[in-house]
Backbone and ligand atoms as CSV (ligand in chain L), in Angstrom:
chain,resi,resn,atom,element,x,y,z
A,1,UNK,N,N,1.511,71.666,47.870
A,1,UNK,CA,C,2.448,72.302,48.796
A,1,UNK,C,C,2.353,73.828,48.652
A,2,UNK,N,N,2.569,74.515,49.733
A,2,UNK,CA,C,2.559,75.984,49.737
A,2,UNK,C,C,3.549,76.510,48.698
A,3,UNK,N,N,3.128,77.542,47.947
A,3,UNK,CA,C,3.974,78.094,46.884
A,3,UNK,C,C,5.328,78.558,47.424
A,4,UNK,N,N,5.297,79.049,48.666
A,4,UNK,CA,C,6.559,79.537,49.245
A,4,UNK,C,C,7.548,78.384,49.435
A,5,UNK,N,N,7.008,77.208,49.816
A,5,UNK,CA,C,7.901,76.057,49.982
A,5,UNK,C,C,8.418,75.557,48.634
A,6,UNK,N,N,7.571,75.626,47.608
A,6,UNK,CA,C,8.020,75.235,46.268
A,6,UNK,C,C,9.186,76.125,45.846
A,7,UNK,N,N,9.038,77.442,46.077
A,7,UNK,CA,C,10.090,78.389,45.705
A,7,UNK,C,C,11.359,78.145,46.518
A,8,UNK,N,N,11.171,77.949,47.825
A,8,UNK,CA,C,12.339,77.746,48.687
A,8,UNK,C,C,13.080,76.462,48.328
A,9,UNK,N,N,12.301,75.388,48.084
A,9,UNK,CA,C,12.953,74.100,47.805
A,9,UNK,C,C,13.640,74.115,46.441
A,10,UNK,N,N,13.087,74.886,45.489
A,10,UNK,CA,C,13.761,74.925,44.187
A,10,UNK,C,C,14.981,75.843,44.235
A,11,UNK,N,N,15.008,76.776,45.214
A,11,UNK,CA,C,16.179,77.646,45.314
A,11,UNK,C,C,17.351,76.932,45.988
A,12,UNK,N,N,17.061,75.881,46.750
A,12,UNK,CA,C,18.152,75.105,47.372
A,12,UNK,C,C,17.733,73.644,47.452
A,13,UNK,N,N,17.791,72.932,46.315
A,13,UNK,CA,C,17.372,71.525,46.326
A,13,UNK,C,C,18.351,70.632,47.091
A,14,UNK,N,N,17.892,69.426,47.395
A,14,UNK,CA,C,18.733,68.432,48.064
A,14,UNK,C,C,18.964,67.288,47.089
A,15,UNK,N,N,20.239,66.941,46.879
A,15,UNK,CA,C,20.548,65.810,45.995
A,15,UNK,C,C,21.501,64.869,46.729
A,16,UNK,N,N,21.691,63.679,46.173
A,16,UNK,CA,C,22.698,62.768,46.721
A,16,UNK,C,C,23.791,62.562,45.679
A,17,UNK,N,N,25.008,62.256,46.140
A,17,UNK,CA,C,26.112,61.992,45.207
A,17,UNK,C,C,25.949,60.601,44.625
A,18,UNK,N,N,26.182,60.456,43.309
A,18,UNK,CA,C,26.091,59.116,42.724
A,18,UNK,C,C,27.218,58.218,43.240
A,19,UNK,N,N,26.932,56.957,43.343
A,19,UNK,CA,C,27.927,55.999,43.847
A,19,UNK,C,C,28.837,55.516,42.723
A,20,UNK,N,N,28.278,55.319,41.523
A,20,UNK,CA,C,29.051,54.700,40.432
A,20,UNK,C,C,29.441,55.696,39.332
A,21,UNK,N,N,28.924,56.921,39.388
A,21,UNK,CA,C,29.207,57.902,38.347
A,21,UNK,C,C,29.923,59.093,38.970
A,22,UNK,N,N,30.656,59.856,38.159
A,22,UNK,CA,C,31.282,61.061,38.703
A,22,UNK,C,C,30.235,62.091,39.132
A,23,UNK,N,N,30.577,62.865,40.123
A,23,UNK,CA,C,29.692,63.921,40.602
A,23,UNK,C,C,29.728,65.077,39.600
A,24,UNK,N,N,28.558,65.545,39.172
A,24,UNK,CA,C,28.482,66.666,38.228
A,24,UNK,C,C,28.235,67.952,39.002
A,25,UNK,N,N,29.178,68.901,38.979
A,25,UNK,CA,C,28.979,70.156,39.722
A,25,UNK,C,C,27.806,70.956,39.160
A,26,UNK,N,N,27.329,71.914,39.951
A,26,UNK,CA,C,26.261,72.823,39.520
A,26,UNK,C,C,26.606,73.451,38.173
A,27,UNK,N,N,25.666,73.404,37.242
A,27,UNK,CA,C,25.954,73.951,35.914
A,27,UNK,C,C,25.566,75.419,35.799
A,28,UNK,N,N,24.797,75.916,36.776
A,28,UNK,CA,C,24.419,77.340,36.775
A,28,UNK,C,C,24.629,77.913,38.166
A,29,UNK,N,N,24.560,79.233,38.265
A,29,UNK,CA,C,24.679,79.869,39.578
A,29,UNK,C,C,23.519,79.419,40.464
A,30,UNK,N,N,23.820,79.113,41.696
A,30,UNK,CA,C,22.793,78.667,42.624
A,30,UNK,C,C,23.437,77.908,43.760
A,31,UNK,N,N,22.617,77.157,44.474
A,31,UNK,CA,C,23.140,76.369,45.584
A,31,UNK,C,C,22.275,75.157,45.831
A,32,UNK,N,N,22.872,74.168,46.435
A,32,UNK,CA,C,22.120,72.959,46.773
A,32,UNK,C,C,22.826,72.210,47.900
A,33,UNK,N,N,22.045,71.404,48.592
A,33,UNK,CA,C,22.576,70.525,49.629
A,33,UNK,C,C,22.912,69.198,48.964
A,34,UNK,N,N,24.103,68.680,49.255
A,34,UNK,CA,C,24.534,67.417,48.659
A,34,UNK,C,C,24.771,66.401,49.776
A,35,UNK,N,N,24.014,65.335,49.748
A,35,UNK,CA,C,24.203,64.256,50.715
A,35,UNK,C,C,25.223,63.288,50.132
A,36,UNK,N,N,26.306,63.037,50.856
A,36,UNK,CA,C,27.353,62.130,50.391
A,36,UNK,C,C,27.609,61.089,51.468
A,37,UNK,N,N,28.359,60.051,51.089
A,37,UNK,CA,C,28.659,58.986,52.057
A,37,UNK,C,C,29.488,59.522,53.208
A,38,UNK,N,N,30.281,60.589,52.938
A,38,UNK,CA,C,31.186,61.115,53.965
A,38,UNK,C,C,30.699,62.393,54.618
A,39,UNK,N,N,29.469,62.786,54.387
A,39,UNK,CA,C,28.990,63.974,55.080
A,39,UNK,C,C,27.875,64.669,54.317
A,40,UNK,N,N,27.418,65.764,54.896
A,40,UNK,CA,C,26.406,66.614,54.266
A,40,UNK,C,C,27.111,67.890,53.831
A,41,UNK,N,N,26.933,68.265,52.580
A,41,UNK,CA,C,27.696,69.372,52.012
A,41,UNK,C,C,26.748,70.423,51.440
A,42,UNK,N,N,27.250,71.666,51.379
A,42,UNK,CA,C,26.552,72.739,50.683
A,42,UNK,C,C,27.407,73.100,49.477
A,43,UNK,N,N,26.794,73.037,48.298
A,43,UNK,CA,C,27.499,73.417,47.076
A,43,UNK,C,C,26.944,74.751,46.598
A,44,UNK,N,N,27.835,75.698,46.343
A,44,UNK,CA,C,27.429,77.046,45.919
A,44,UNK,C,C,28.178,77.403,44.650
A,45,UNK,N,N,27.450,77.924,43.683
A,45,UNK,CA,C,28.111,78.483,42.502
A,45,UNK,C,C,27.678,79.929,42.353
A,46,UNK,N,N,28.664,80.810,42.235
A,46,UNK,CA,C,28.454,82.227,41.999
A,46,UNK,C,C,29.275,82.618,40.764
A,47,UNK,N,N,28.998,83.803,40.159
A,47,UNK,CA,C,29.833,84.207,39.027
A,47,UNK,C,C,31.308,84.274,39.421
A,48,UNK,N,N,31.597,84.436,40.699
A,48,UNK,CA,C,32.978,84.656,41.146
A,48,UNK,C,C,33.600,83.468,41.872
A,49,UNK,N,N,32.821,82.445,42.190
A,49,UNK,CA,C,33.396,81.329,42.964
A,49,UNK,C,C,32.576,80.055,42.812
A,50,UNK,N,N,33.267,78.940,43.055
A,50,UNK,CA,C,32.605,77.635,43.188
A,50,UNK,C,C,33.057,77.052,44.519
A,51,UNK,N,N,32.080,76.660,45.319
A,51,UNK,CA,C,32.383,76.253,46.685
A,51,UNK,C,C,31.653,74.954,47.009
A,52,UNK,N,N,32.375,74.018,47.629
A,52,UNK,CA,C,31.736,72.859,48.248
A,52,UNK,C,C,32.238,72.836,49.682
A,53,UNK,N,N,31.335,72.976,50.637
A,53,UNK,CA,C,31.761,73.020,52.038
A,53,UNK,C,C,30.898,72.070,52.868
A,54,UNK,N,N,31.554,71.384,53.813
A,54,UNK,CA,C,30.804,70.427,54.634
A,54,UNK,C,C,30.007,71.182,55.685
A,55,UNK,N,N,28.744,70.859,55.799
A,55,UNK,CA,C,27.882,71.536,56.770
A,55,UNK,C,C,27.279,70.565,57.782
A,56,UNK,N,N,27.617,69.285,57.661
A,56,UNK,CA,C,27.075,68.333,58.619
A,56,UNK,C,C,27.714,66.969,58.444
A,57,UNK,N,N,27.452,66.061,59.395
A,57,UNK,CA,C,28.050,64.727,59.326
A,57,UNK,C,C,27.321,63.843,58.299
A,58,UNK,N,N,27.910,62.686,58.040
A,58,UNK,CA,C,27.244,61.695,57.187
A,58,UNK,C,C,25.998,61.184,57.904
A,59,UNK,N,N,25.033,60.735,57.140
A,59,UNK,CA,C,23.847,60.133,57.735
A,59,UNK,C,C,24.266,58.855,58.463
A,60,UNK,N,N,23.579,58.536,59.529
A,60,UNK,CA,C,23.954,57.328,60.276
A,60,UNK,C,C,23.369,56.078,59.626
A,61,UNK,N,N,22.394,56.251,58.726
A,61,UNK,CA,C,21.830,55.097,58.015
A,61,UNK,C,C,22.796,54.655,56.917
A,62,UNK,N,N,22.688,53.401,56.504
A,62,UNK,CA,C,23.506,52.880,55.400
A,62,UNK,C,C,22.882,53.383,54.108
A,63,UNK,N,N,23.616,54.236,53.370
A,63,UNK,CA,C,23.031,54.858,52.181
A,63,UNK,C,C,23.938,54.651,50.968
A,64,UNK,N,N,23.357,54.499,49.777
A,64,UNK,CA,C,24.165,54.203,48.575
A,64,UNK,C,C,24.676,55.466,47.896
A,65,UNK,N,N,25.415,56.295,48.636
A,65,UNK,CA,C,25.912,57.550,48.091
A,65,UNK,C,C,27.410,57.450,47.827
A,66,UNK,N,N,27.896,58.294,46.922
A,66,UNK,CA,C,29.325,58.419,46.695
A,66,UNK,C,C,29.955,59.414,47.658
A,67,UNK,N,N,31.231,59.692,47.422
A,67,UNK,CA,C,32.010,60.571,48.299
A,67,UNK,C,C,32.346,61.857,47.540
A,68,UNK,N,N,32.272,63.020,48.205
A,68,UNK,CA,C,32.829,64.246,47.617
A,68,UNK,C,C,33.719,64.924,48.649
A,69,UNK,N,N,34.428,65.948,48.219
A,69,UNK,CA,C,35.358,66.625,49.111
A,69,UNK,C,C,35.122,68.126,49.070
A,70,UNK,N,N,35.488,68.796,50.162
A,70,UNK,CA,C,35.371,70.248,50.196
A,70,UNK,C,C,36.291,70.845,49.132
A,71,UNK,N,N,35.833,71.917,48.517
A,71,UNK,CA,C,36.681,72.594,47.537
A,71,UNK,C,C,36.286,74.061,47.465
A,72,UNK,N,N,37.238,74.880,47.042
A,72,UNK,CA,C,36.952,76.298,46.858
A,72,UNK,C,C,37.749,76.798,45.669
A,73,UNK,N,N,37.076,77.417,44.729
A,73,UNK,CA,C,37.759,77.997,43.577
A,73,UNK,C,C,37.272,79.435,43.413
A,74,UNK,N,N,38.198,80.376,43.540
A,74,UNK,CA,C,37.865,81.788,43.335
A,74,UNK,C,C,38.013,82.067,41.838
A,75,UNK,N,N,36.940,81.863,41.101
A,75,UNK,CA,C,37.026,81.959,39.641
A,75,UNK,C,C,37.260,83.399,39.181
A,76,UNK,N,N,36.963,84.373,40.043
A,76,UNK,CA,C,37.177,85.781,39.691
A,76,UNK,C,C,38.653,86.141,39.657
A,77,UNK,N,N,39.495,85.315,40.249
A,77,UNK,CA,C,40.934,85.634,40.293
A,77,UNK,C,C,41.318,86.286,41.607
A,78,UNK,N,N,42.594,86.370,41.842
A,78,UNK,CA,C,43.126,86.827,43.131
A,78,UNK,C,C,42.622,88.226,43.500
A,79,UNK,N,N,42.236,88.382,44.756
A,79,UNK,CA,C,41.781,89.686,45.263
A,79,UNK,C,C,43.000,90.587,45.443
A,80,UNK,N,N,42.995,91.769,44.813
A,80,UNK,CA,C,44.186,92.632,44.917
A,80,UNK,C,C,44.469,93.013,46.372
A,81,UNK,N,N,45.673,92.713,46.832
A,81,UNK,CA,C,46.050,93.054,48.207
A,81,UNK,C,C,46.100,94.577,48.393
A,82,UNK,N,N,46.351,95.316,47.304
A,82,UNK,CA,C,46.403,96.783,47.403
A,82,UNK,C,C,45.069,97.332,47.905
A,83,UNK,N,N,43.944,96.702,47.519
A,83,UNK,CA,C,42.631,97.179,47.983
A,83,UNK,C,C,42.454,96.910,49.471
A,84,UNK,N,N,42.938,95.760,49.933
A,84,UNK,CA,C,42.873,95.470,51.375
A,84,UNK,C,C,43.739,96.463,52.146
A,85,UNK,N,N,44.904,96.733,51.602
A,85,UNK,CA,C,45.800,97.689,52.287
A,85,UNK,C,C,45.180,99.088,52.322
A,86,UNK,N,N,44.459,99.441,51.265
A,86,UNK,CA,C,43.806,100.751,51.240
A,86,UNK,C,C,42.728,100.817,52.330
A,87,UNK,N,N,41.973,99.732,52.475
A,87,UNK,CA,C,40.958,99.728,53.543
A,87,UNK,C,C,41.620,99.844,54.916
A,88,UNK,N,N,42.736,99.141,55.104
A,88,UNK,CA,C,43.461,99.219,56.378
A,88,UNK,C,C,43.894,100.667,56.633
A,89,UNK,N,N,44.345,101.349,55.594
A,89,UNK,CA,C,44.764,102.757,55.748
A,89,UNK,C,C,43.572,103.628,56.154
A,90,UNK,N,N,42.408,103.389,55.575
A,90,UNK,CA,C,41.202,104.133,55.985
A,90,UNK,C,C,40.905,103.892,57.462
A,91,UNK,N,N,40.993,102.608,57.859
A,91,UNK,CA,C,40.663,102.234,59.247
A,91,UNK,C,C,41.637,102.876,60.218
A,92,UNK,N,N,42.906,102.995,59.801
A,92,UNK,CA,C,43.904,103.631,60.681
A,92,UNK,C,C,43.674,105.142,60.750
A,93,UNK,N,N,43.275,105.728,59.624
A,93,UNK,CA,C,43.038,107.175,59.602
A,93,UNK,C,C,41.846,107.530,60.493
A,94,UNK,N,N,40.808,106.658,60.500
A,94,UNK,CA,C,39.610,106.900,61.322
A,94,UNK,C,C,39.585,105.916,62.491
A,95,UNK,N,N,40.692,105.834,63.220
A,95,UNK,CA,C,40.818,104.769,64.220
A,95,UNK,C,C,39.927,104.969,65.440
A,96,UNK,N,N,39.326,106.173,65.592
A,96,UNK,CA,C,38.472,106.407,66.769
A,96,UNK,C,C,37.108,105.727,66.639
A,97,UNK,N,N,36.733,105.358,65.406
A,97,UNK,CA,C,35.415,104.731,65.186
A,97,UNK,C,C,35.575,103.487,64.318
A,98,UNK,N,N,34.550,102.655,64.331
A,98,UNK,CA,C,34.516,101.522,63.399
A,98,UNK,C,C,34.091,102.047,62.029
A,99,UNK,N,N,34.712,101.521,60.993
A,99,UNK,CA,C,34.279,101.873,59.636
A,99,UNK,C,C,34.004,100.591,58.844
A,100,UNK,N,N,33.303,100.729,57.720
A,100,UNK,CA,C,32.992,99.578,56.879
A,100,UNK,C,C,33.289,99.865,55.426
A,101,UNK,N,N,33.488,98.812,54.656
A,101,UNK,CA,C,33.705,98.954,53.216
A,101,UNK,C,C,33.514,97.606,52.536
A,102,UNK,N,N,33.460,97.628,51.224
A,102,UNK,CA,C,33.328,96.364,50.489
A,102,UNK,C,C,34.295,96.346,49.310
A,103,UNK,N,N,34.794,95.146,49.051
A,103,UNK,CA,C,35.550,94.935,47.817
A,103,UNK,C,C,34.626,94.171,46.883
A,104,UNK,N,N,34.374,94.779,45.732
A,104,UNK,CA,C,33.427,94.193,44.775
A,104,UNK,C,C,34.181,93.660,43.564
A,105,UNK,N,N,33.480,92.829,42.817
A,105,UNK,CA,C,34.018,92.313,41.550
A,105,UNK,C,C,32.929,92.452,40.498
A,106,UNK,N,N,33.331,93.029,39.360
A,106,UNK,CA,C,32.394,93.266,38.262
A,106,UNK,C,C,32.517,92.121,37.259
A,107,UNK,N,N,31.447,91.348,37.106
A,107,UNK,CA,C,31.535,90.166,36.236
A,107,UNK,C,C,31.648,90.544,34.761
A,108,UNK,N,N,31.302,91.795,34.403
A,108,UNK,CA,C,31.409,92.208,32.997
A,108,UNK,C,C,32.819,92.663,32.640
A,109,UNK,N,N,33.472,93.347,33.593
A,109,UNK,CA,C,34.814,93.873,33.305
A,109,UNK,C,C,35.913,93.034,33.947
A,110,UNK,N,N,35.538,92.190,34.929
A,110,UNK,CA,C,36.537,91.394,35.632
A,110,UNK,C,C,37.345,92.201,36.637
A,111,UNK,N,N,36.880,93.421,36.951
A,111,UNK,CA,C,37.676,94.296,37.823
A,111,UNK,C,C,37.180,94.287,39.269
A,112,UNK,N,N,38.146,94.348,40.179
A,112,UNK,CA,C,37.845,94.523,41.605
A,112,UNK,C,C,37.852,96.016,41.937
A,113,UNK,N,N,37.056,96.404,42.942
A,113,UNK,CA,C,37.057,97.800,43.391
A,113,UNK,C,C,36.744,97.832,44.887
A,114,UNK,N,N,37.226,98.876,45.560
A,114,UNK,CA,C,36.950,99.084,46.989
A,114,UNK,C,C,35.997,100.258,47.133
A,115,UNK,N,N,34.926,100.073,47.914
A,115,UNK,CA,C,33.977,101.162,48.164
A,115,UNK,C,C,33.773,101.306,49.663
A,116,UNK,N,N,33.619,102.512,50.087
A,116,UNK,CA,C,33.388,102.761,51.511
A,116,UNK,C,C,31.892,102.721,51.799
A,117,UNK,N,N,31.516,102.116,52.912
A,117,UNK,CA,C,30.110,102.101,53.317
A,117,UNK,C,C,29.806,103.388,54.072
A,118,UNK,N,N,28.577,103.853,53.922
A,118,UNK,CA,C,28.175,105.075,54.606
A,118,UNK,C,C,27.830,104.727,56.051
A,119,UNK,N,N,28.517,105.344,56.996
A,119,UNK,CA,C,28.254,105.075,58.411
A,119,UNK,C,C,27.052,105.881,58.873
A,120,UNK,N,N,26.076,105.221,59.464
A,120,UNK,CA,C,24.940,105.926,60.048
A,120,UNK,C,C,25.178,106.232,61.520
A,121,UNK,N,N,25.849,105.296,62.172
A,121,UNK,CA,C,26.155,105.504,63.584
A,121,UNK,C,C,27.392,104.672,63.891
A,122,UNK,N,N,28.462,105.325,64.246
A,122,UNK,CA,C,29.708,104.596,64.485
A,122,UNK,C,C,30.336,105.039,65.794
A,123,UNK,N,N,30.756,104.063,66.603
A,123,UNK,CA,C,31.531,104.343,67.807
A,123,UNK,C,C,32.762,103.438,67.736
A,124,UNK,N,N,33.557,103.419,68.821
A,124,UNK,CA,C,34.729,102.531,68.816
A,124,UNK,C,C,34.313,101.073,69.013
A,125,UNK,N,N,33.030,100.827,69.347
A,125,UNK,CA,C,32.610,99.443,69.595
A,125,UNK,C,C,31.400,99.012,68.797
A,126,UNK,N,N,30.905,99.841,67.908
A,126,UNK,CA,C,29.735,99.434,67.118
A,126,UNK,C,C,29.684,100.234,65.832
A,127,UNK,N,N,28.933,99.703,64.891
A,127,UNK,CA,C,28.825,100.357,63.590
A,127,UNK,C,C,27.495,99.977,62.956
A,128,UNK,N,N,26.762,100.991,62.536
A,128,UNK,CA,C,25.588,100.759,61.690
A,128,UNK,C,C,25.889,101.427,60.373
A,129,UNK,N,N,25.809,100.674,59.305
A,129,UNK,CA,C,26.188,101.270,58.032
A,129,UNK,C,C,25.287,100.809,56.909
A,130,UNK,N,N,25.320,101.593,55.834
A,130,UNK,CA,C,24.556,101.273,54.630
A,130,UNK,C,C,25.520,100.788,53.574
A,131,UNK,N,N,25.219,99.650,52.961
A,131,UNK,CA,C,26.068,99.180,51.875
A,131,UNK,C,C,25.803,100.036,50.641
A,132,UNK,N,N,26.851,100.326,49.859
A,132,UNK,CA,C,26.629,101.076,48.622
A,132,UNK,C,C,25.688,100.294,47.697
A,133,UNK,N,N,24.929,101.022,46.875
A,133,UNK,CA,C,24.065,100.367,45.889
A,133,UNK,C,C,24.939,99.806,44.772
A,134,UNK,N,N,24.681,98.575,44.397
A,134,UNK,CA,C,25.528,97.924,43.399
A,134,UNK,C,C,24.800,97.789,42.071
A,135,UNK,N,N,25.539,98.000,40.993
A,135,UNK,CA,C,24.977,97.805,39.653
A,135,UNK,C,C,24.830,96.315,39.378
A,136,UNK,N,N,24.021,96.006,38.376
A,136,UNK,CA,C,23.835,94.614,37.963
A,136,UNK,C,C,25.196,94.028,37.570
A,137,UNK,N,N,25.461,92.824,38.020
A,137,UNK,CA,C,26.720,92.172,37.648
A,137,UNK,C,C,27.888,92.518,38.555
A,138,UNK,N,N,27.627,93.335,39.598
A,138,UNK,CA,C,28.680,93.686,40.557
A,138,UNK,C,C,28.389,92.947,41.862
A,139,UNK,N,N,29.379,92.229,42.373
A,139,UNK,CA,C,29.169,91.342,43.520
A,139,UNK,C,C,30.076,91.730,44.679
A,140,UNK,N,N,29.556,91.580,45.894
A,140,UNK,CA,C,30.388,91.796,47.086
A,140,UNK,C,C,31.244,90.551,47.286
A,141,UNK,N,N,32.551,90.735,47.246
A,141,UNK,CA,C,33.457,89.599,47.462
A,141,UNK,C,C,34.012,89.641,48.886
A,142,UNK,N,N,34.393,90.844,49.353
A,142,UNK,CA,C,34.927,90.985,50.714
A,142,UNK,C,C,34.146,92.080,51.433
A,143,UNK,N,N,33.570,91.726,52.572
A,143,UNK,CA,C,32.874,92.679,53.435
A,143,UNK,C,C,33.866,93.064,54.532
A,144,UNK,N,N,34.280,94.325,54.544
A,144,UNK,CA,C,35.348,94.770,55.443
A,144,UNK,C,C,34.767,95.647,56.552
A,145,UNK,N,N,35.267,95.497,57.757
A,145,UNK,CA,C,34.980,96.496,58.783
A,145,UNK,C,C,36.148,96.575,59.748
A,146,UNK,N,N,36.153,97.636,60.552
A,146,UNK,CA,C,37.259,97.814,61.493
A,146,UNK,C,C,36.724,97.722,62.916
A,147,UNK,N,N,37.643,97.481,63.846
A,147,UNK,CA,C,37.294,97.379,65.263
A,147,UNK,C,C,37.955,98.488,66.073
A,148,UNK,N,N,38.237,99.611,65.410
A,148,UNK,CA,C,38.829,100.746,66.110
A,148,UNK,C,C,40.098,100.300,66.864
A,149,UNK,N,N,40.210,100.608,68.153
A,149,UNK,CA,C,41.423,100.210,68.872
A,149,UNK,C,C,41.332,98.815,69.482
A,150,UNK,N,N,40.203,98.129,69.278
A,150,UNK,CA,C,40.062,96.754,69.787
A,150,UNK,C,C,40.721,95.758,68.822
A,151,UNK,N,N,40.884,94.515,69.294
A,151,UNK,CA,C,41.515,93.483,68.466
A,151,UNK,C,C,40.595,93.088,67.300
A,152,UNK,N,N,41.186,92.492,66.276
A,152,UNK,CA,C,40.409,91.965,65.155
A,152,UNK,C,C,39.927,90.558,65.507
A,153,UNK,N,N,38.635,90.353,65.502
A,153,UNK,CA,C,38.049,89.018,65.728
A,153,UNK,C,C,36.608,89.109,65.246
A,154,UNK,N,N,35.943,87.974,65.193
A,154,UNK,CA,C,34.552,87.980,64.761
A,154,UNK,C,C,33.645,87.852,65.979
A,155,UNK,N,N,32.864,88.873,66.213
A,155,UNK,CA,C,31.994,88.926,67.386
A,155,UNK,C,C,30.686,88.188,67.098
A,156,UNK,N,N,29.879,88.023,68.132
A,156,UNK,CA,C,28.557,87.421,67.951
A,156,UNK,C,C,27.699,88.239,66.997
A,157,UNK,N,N,27.843,89.571,67.055
A,157,UNK,CA,C,27.113,90.447,66.126
A,157,UNK,C,C,27.594,90.190,64.697
A,158,UNK,N,N,28.925,90.049,64.530
A,158,UNK,CA,C,29.464,89.742,63.202
A,158,UNK,C,C,28.892,88.416,62.687
A,159,UNK,N,N,28.809,87.416,63.579
A,159,UNK,CA,C,28.258,86.105,63.168
A,159,UNK,C,C,26.830,86.269,62.641
A,160,UNK,N,N,26.036,87.081,63.341
A,160,UNK,CA,C,24.653,87.307,62.899
A,160,UNK,C,C,24.634,88.031,61.559
A,161,UNK,N,N,25.498,89.053,61.429
A,161,UNK,CA,C,25.541,89.833,60.186
A,161,UNK,C,C,25.965,88.975,58.994
A,162,UNK,N,N,26.850,87.993,59.243
A,162,UNK,CA,C,27.434,87.208,58.149
A,162,UNK,C,C,26.685,85.901,57.887
A,163,UNK,N,N,25.635,85.647,58.651
A,163,UNK,CA,C,24.982,84.336,58.658
A,163,UNK,C,C,24.426,83.901,57.296
A,164,UNK,N,N,23.900,84.853,56.532
A,164,UNK,CA,C,23.159,84.460,55.325
A,164,UNK,C,C,23.949,84.629,54.032
A,165,UNK,N,N,25.112,85.248,54.132
A,165,UNK,CA,C,25.822,85.651,52.912
A,165,UNK,C,C,26.833,84.616,52.447
A,166,UNK,N,N,27.215,84.738,51.185
A,166,UNK,CA,C,28.360,84.015,50.641
A,166,UNK,C,C,29.369,85.089,50.244
A,167,UNK,N,N,30.456,85.185,51.013
A,167,UNK,CA,C,31.431,86.279,50.843
A,167,UNK,C,C,32.611,86.000,51.757
A,168,UNK,N,N,33.651,86.822,51.612
A,168,UNK,CA,C,34.687,86.876,52.629
A,168,UNK,C,C,34.336,87.990,53.593
A,169,UNK,N,N,34.722,87.817,54.859
A,169,UNK,CA,C,34.616,88.899,55.837
A,169,UNK,C,C,36.029,89.201,56.338
A,170,UNK,N,N,36.330,90.486,56.429
A,170,UNK,CA,C,37.681,90.936,56.795
A,170,UNK,C,C,37.560,91.992,57.884
A,171,UNK,N,N,38.254,91.776,58.992
A,171,UNK,CA,C,38.219,92.726,60.108
A,171,UNK,C,C,39.632,93.236,60.382
A,172,UNK,N,N,39.733,94.530,60.614
A,172,UNK,CA,C,41.001,95.146,61.017
A,172,UNK,C,C,40.840,95.648,62.438
A,173,UNK,N,N,41.787,95.301,63.312
A,173,UNK,CA,C,41.763,95.791,64.688
A,173,UNK,C,C,43.036,96.534,65.028
A,174,UNK,N,N,43.108,97.038,66.252
A,174,UNK,CA,C,44.271,97.828,66.707
A,174,UNK,C,C,44.617,98.909,65.691
A,175,UNK,N,N,43.577,99.622,65.233
A,175,UNK,CA,C,43.770,100.581,64.137
A,175,UNK,C,C,44.532,101.825,64.574
A,176,UNK,N,N,44.662,102.005,65.892
A,176,UNK,CA,C,45.382,103.176,66.402
A,176,UNK,C,C,46.870,102.887,66.569
A,177,UNK,N,N,47.342,101.740,66.057
A,177,UNK,CA,C,48.764,101.399,66.163
A,177,UNK,C,C,49.345,101.194,64.768
A,178,UNK,N,N,50.653,101.025,64.732
A,178,UNK,CA,C,51.313,100.732,63.452
A,178,UNK,C,C,51.312,99.243,63.144
A,179,UNK,N,N,50.790,98.459,64.086
A,179,UNK,CA,C,50.708,97.004,63.871
A,179,UNK,C,C,49.264,96.539,63.997
A,180,UNK,N,N,48.419,96.894,63.017
A,180,UNK,CA,C,47.021,96.483,63.112
A,180,UNK,C,C,46.892,94.961,63.060
A,181,UNK,N,N,45.837,94.438,63.676
A,181,UNK,CA,C,45.576,92.991,63.634
A,181,UNK,C,C,44.488,92.722,62.592
A,182,UNK,N,N,44.494,91.514,62.056
A,182,UNK,CA,C,43.545,91.151,61.003
A,182,UNK,C,C,42.862,89.831,61.329
A,183,UNK,N,N,41.619,89.694,60.880
A,183,UNK,CA,C,40.930,88.400,60.916
A,183,UNK,C,C,40.137,88.288,59.613
A,184,UNK,N,N,40.197,87.121,59.006
A,184,UNK,CA,C,39.518,86.912,57.728
A,184,UNK,C,C,38.819,85.559,57.756
A,185,UNK,N,N,37.640,85.507,57.173
A,185,UNK,CA,C,36.980,84.206,57.046
A,185,UNK,C,C,36.125,84.186,55.779
A,186,UNK,N,N,35.935,82.979,55.296
A,186,UNK,CA,C,35.005,82.763,54.205
A,186,UNK,C,C,33.656,82.414,54.839
A,187,UNK,N,N,32.605,83.116,54.418
A,187,UNK,CA,C,31.266,82.888,54.960
A,187,UNK,C,C,30.424,82.209,53.875
A,188,UNK,N,N,29.899,81.043,54.193
A,188,UNK,CA,C,29.050,80.340,53.230
A,188,UNK,C,C,27.754,79.981,53.954
A,189,UNK,N,N,26.846,80.915,53.965
A,189,UNK,CA,C,25.539,80.723,54.598
A,189,UNK,C,C,25.648,80.173,56.027
A,190,UNK,N,N,26.467,80.816,56.809
A,190,UNK,CA,C,26.572,80.439,58.219
A,190,UNK,C,C,27.674,79.441,58.511
A,191,UNK,N,N,28.290,78.858,57.469
A,191,UNK,CA,C,29.485,78.030,57.662
A,191,UNK,C,C,30.679,78.965,57.503
A,192,UNK,N,N,31.473,79.107,58.565
A,192,UNK,CA,C,32.585,80.063,58.554
A,192,UNK,C,C,33.912,79.313,58.509
A,193,UNK,N,N,34.771,79.714,57.586
A,193,UNK,CA,C,36.101,79.085,57.458
A,193,UNK,C,C,37.161,80.165,57.617
A,194,UNK,N,N,37.930,80.091,58.693
A,194,UNK,CA,C,38.969,81.095,58.917
A,194,UNK,C,C,40.039,81.003,57.839
A,195,UNK,N,N,40.536,82.173,57.428
A,195,UNK,CA,C,41.555,82.256,56.387
A,195,UNK,C,C,42.751,83.016,56.936
A,196,UNK,N,N,43.908,82.732,56.368
A,196,UNK,CA,C,45.108,83.489,56.737
A,196,UNK,C,C,45.558,84.247,55.508
A,197,UNK,N,N,45.363,85.540,55.512
A,197,UNK,CA,C,45.773,86.372,54.370
A,197,UNK,C,C,46.980,87.206,54.749
A,198,UNK,N,N,47.933,87.258,53.862
A,198,UNK,CA,C,49.019,88.217,54.056
A,198,UNK,C,C,48.582,89.517,53.418
A,199,UNK,N,N,48.673,90.591,54.171
A,199,UNK,CA,C,48.177,91.887,53.698
A,199,UNK,C,C,49.338,92.720,53.138
L,1,ZN,ZN,ZN,33.299,93.036,64.123
């Protein structure tokens, strides 16, 4: 087999859930596809989270697989709301353009931090930005951007941008008002789960 396929298949193997034994979660950081009697799942382990999310239906063939359930554990601990509020304040201060930022988590210190992304080209309806360079052991947990005076929602461009990542995405809209709107979702390699966060 082509070396590239060997590498790709080992980076995301496919397994089935045992029928008679308990399911053993990933023991190291990585990801895999899990075929279960009740659906097709993607299991992801990161230093900051453990995720099992359904990405497809059960096989239509009769298969001797066990059952698993969707789960999400933010092992890094609760994301400080003060950092989200700080990003919202930035977005309101620069409400004429879209801005971007990230909330990171340092696996060595256990600390969250907010960093602003460098805007290369920003208007009220688009944003091209550079993510800050991250040190080893620092992970993007929340990818934040604003929608200027437009509503907060996830656009087709946002879907493309978020397609490959495992992270939260957070959008602030109506930044020119005192009642900004918010949209949040968990992104797991193109599987999007809307979240309701109180800011
Ligand atoms: Zn957007």
